[in-house]
C-alpha positions in Angstrom: -33.1 1.7 8.4 -34.9 -0.1 5.6 -36.0 1.5 2.5 -39.7 1.6 3.5 -38.7 2.9 7.2 -36.4 5.7 5.3 -39.3 6.7 3.1 -41.9 7.1 6.2 -39.1 9.0 8.2 -38.6 11.4 5.2 -42.2 11.9 4.9 -42.4 12.9 8.4 -39.5 15.4 7.8 -41.2 16.9 4.9 -44.5 17.2 6.8 -42.8 18.9 9.7 -43.2 22.9 9.9 -39.8 24.1 9.5 -37.9 27.6 10.6 -40.4 28.3 13.2 -39.6 29.5 16.7 -38.2 27.0 18.6 -35.7 26.8 21.8 -32.7 28.8 21.0 -33.9 29.9 17.6 -36.4 32.8 17.1 -37.9 31.6 14.0 -37.8 33.2 10.4 -38.3 37.0 10.4 -41.3 36.8 8.2 -43.7 34.2 6.8 -42.6 34.7 3.3 -39.0 33.9 3.8 -40.0 31.0 6.2 -42.1 29.4 3.4 -39.3 29.9 0.7 -36.8 28.3 3.3 -39.0 25.4 4.3 -39.8 24.8 0.3 -35.8 24.6 -0.4 -35.4 22.2 2.3 -38.4 20.1 1.5 -37.2 20.0 -2.1 -33.9 18.8 -0.9 -35.5 15.8 1.1 -37.7 15.0 -1.9 -34.9 14.7 -4.2 -32.9 12.5 -1.9 -36.1 10.1 -1.5 -36.2 9.8 -5.3 -32.6 8.2 -5.3 -32.4 4.5 -6.0 -31.4 2.4 -2.8 -28.0 1.9 -4.0 -27.5 5.3 -4.6 -28.5 6.4 -1.1 -24.7 6.6 0.0 -22.8 9.0 2.0 -21.1 10.5 -1.3 -24.1 10.9 -3.1 -26.1 12.4 -0.4 -23.6 14.8 0.5 -23.0 15.9 -3.0 -26.8 16.8 -3.0 -26.6 18.9 -0.4 -24.4 21.3 -1.9 -26.8 23.3 -4.3 -29.3 23.9 -1.4 -26.2 24.9 1.0 -25.1 27.5 -1.7 -28.8 28.7 -1.9 -28.4 29.4 1.8 -25.2 31.4 1.4 -27.0 34.7 1.8 -29.6 33.7 4.4 -29.1 35.1 7.9 -26.9 33.3 10.3 -29.7 32.0 12.6 -31.3 30.4 9.2 -28.0 28.9 8.4 -27.5 27.4 11.6 -31.0 26.1 11.9 -30.7 24.8 8.1 -27.6 22.8 9.2 -29.6 21.1 11.9 -32.2 20.2 9.3 -29.1 18.8 7.0 -28.0 16.7 10.2 -31.6 15.2 10.5 -31.3 14.2 7.0 -27.8 12.5 7.7 -29.3 10.4 10.5 -32.5 9.3 8.2 -29.5 8.2 5.6 -27.4 6.7 8.3 -24.8 9.2 7.7 -22.9 10.0 11.1 -20.4 12.7 9.8 -20.1 15.1 6.9 -16.4 14.8 7.0 -16.1 18.4 7.6 -18.5 19.5 4.8 -20.7 21.1 7.2 -18.4 22.9 9.2 -16.4 24.0 6.2 -19.8 25.7 4.4 -20.9 27.3 7.8 -17.7 28.4 9.3 -15.1 28.4 6.5 -13.1 25.7 8.1 -13.1 22.2 9.7 -12.4 22.2 13.4 -11.1 18.7 13.2 -8.1 20.0 10.9 -4.8 21.0 12.4 -4.1 24.8 12.7 -1.4 24.4 10.0 -4.0 23.0 7.7 -6.7 25.5 8.7 -4.3 28.3 7.9 -3.2 27.0 4.6 -6.7 26.4 3.6 -7.4 30.1 4.6 -4.6 31.4 2.5 -6.1 29.7 -0.4 -9.8 31.1 0.2 -8.4 34.7 0.7 -8.5 37.2 -2.0 -5.4 39.0 -3.2 -6.2 42.1 -1.0 -6.9 39.8 1.9 -3.5 38.4 1.2 -1.9 41.7 1.0 -3.5 42.9 4.2 -2.1 39.7 6.0 1.1 40.5 4.7 1.3 44.0 6.3 0.8 42.2 9.4 3.6 39.7 9.3 5.7 41.5 11.8 3.0 41.5 14.4 4.3 40.3 18.0 2.4 40.1 21.2 4.2 43.5 22.2 3.2 45.5 19.1 -0.1 43.7 17.9 -2.2 46.3 19.2 -0.5 49.3 17.9 0.1 47.7 14.6 -3.6 46.9 14.1 -4.7 50.2 14.9 -2.2 51.8 12.6 -3.7 49.8 9.8 -7.3 49.4 10.7 -8.0 52.3 13.1 -9.8 51.8 16.5 -11.3 48.5 17.3 -14.9 47.9 17.7 -14.3 46.0 20.8 -11.6 46.9 23.1 -11.2 45.1 26.5 -8.1 43.4 28.3 -9.4 40.2 27.0 -10.2 41.0 23.4 -9.7 43.7 20.7 -12.0 43.3 17.6 -11.7 45.0 14.2 -14.5 44.6 11.8 -13.4 44.7 8.0 -16.8 44.7 6.3 -20.3 46.4 7.4 -21.9 43.3 8.1 -19.2 42.2 10.3 -18.6 39.2 8.1 -15.0 39.6 8.6 -13.2 40.3 11.5 -9.9 40.5 13.0 -9.1 40.1 16.7 -6.6 39.7 19.5 -7.5 37.4 22.1 -5.8 35.3 25.1 -5.4 31.6 24.5 -3.8 29.5 27.2 -2.1 32.7 28.7 -0.8 33.8 25.2 -1.9 36.6 22.8 -3.6 34.9 19.6 -4.4 36.9 16.3 -7.3 35.6 14.7 -8.9 36.4 11.3 -12.4 34.9 10.4 -14.4 35.4 7.4 -17.6 33.9 7.8 -18.3 30.9 5.4 -14.7 31.3 3.7 -12.0 30.8 6.2 -10.5 31.2 9.5 -6.7 32.2 10.2 -5.2 32.2 13.4 -1.7 32.3 15.3 -0.2 32.8 18.7 2.0 35.7 18.9 
């Protein structure tokens, strides 16, 4: 995309009303929040548009995403998901076909393209001391004793079916542990939204 075409695409992007109801997305819960989110995205787009053509590169653009991504950390999950789509639109405008895991790591706490060993290693680094201590208490978990051990440590699960058992570790359910079936085997999964995912077959 030539520089003039890119500037026109950015102008169209900025002019578009954002965080409104669309297929699969209910829209921001109120107009003040919608306007605030829209302003944040538009400010990012304007900043990108001010880059010299030689600086409109993948590393520079992705680095410029990060302050706005941090500003969306505490937004509702629906708004974070919609924000990701706007970032992907900006990536298309700048000819970027992949964020190399930057967006996934921000939104989900891991890059699904990584191996499970890498994901788990990154999870251990991202965990707090208390979280690592909790995981250590579960080291002896096997397929046979997993349900009983988790109940003894965490109490009764919030969800308890033959296919899945889930425990919420935080009131907002941003951190949760569960037992699921994966390929006929029992798997233990711990997800902390935006921070990490840890998983292993039992």
